[in-house]
N, C-alpha and C positions, 0 to 999 in steps of 0.2 A: 543386501538387496540393492540393485542398481535401479535408478529411476531416471526418466528422461524429463528435462524441463520443457514445459509447453511453449515458452517464449524463444529460447535460444537453442533448443534441441541438444544441449549438452547432457551427458549422463553424470549423475552424482549419487552419492550415498546419503540418504536422508537421515535426519536425527532419529534417535530411537523412538521417540514419541510419534513422529511423523510416519516412521516405518510401521508402527503398530496400527495407526489409523489407515494406512495404505493397504495393509493386509486385510483389515476388516471391510474396507470400502474401496475396492480396486478401481472403481469408476471415477474416483476423485483425481484431480490434477494438482500437481505441486510445482512450485517454482524452485530453481536452484538458489542457493544463498545469495549469490551476486544479484540475480534478477529481483529477488525478494527485497533486498536492501535498497536497490535502485527505485523500485516501485513505492516502497514505504517512504523513502525520502521525498520523492516527488509528491506524494499525497500530503505529507506534512507541510511541504512548501506551499502547496495549493491552499490548504486550510488556513495557514497563517496569512497568506495574501488575501484570502476572502475576509478574514477577521479584520485586517487592516483597512480594507475597502469599506466594510460595514461600519467601522468606527469613524472613518473619515466622512462618510456620508451622513451619519447621524449627527456629527458635530456641526456640519456645514448646513444642514437643512432644518435647523431648529427654528422656533418662532422668532421673527425679527420685530424688534420694538422700534417704533419709529416715526 
């Protein structure tokens, strides 16, 4: 079964589990492995950056004795 990626419009053959899900729910959209990897890496980078910001804000905004 060939599937078209919604982001890059490339055709690809999905993994067997994705293929089964696609047959049961044809309205679902899937990403090709390259786009999926790129998006997941960007999401992990964004989450780690937010964690670093949160940590730095908490340490600098503590109660000042003085």
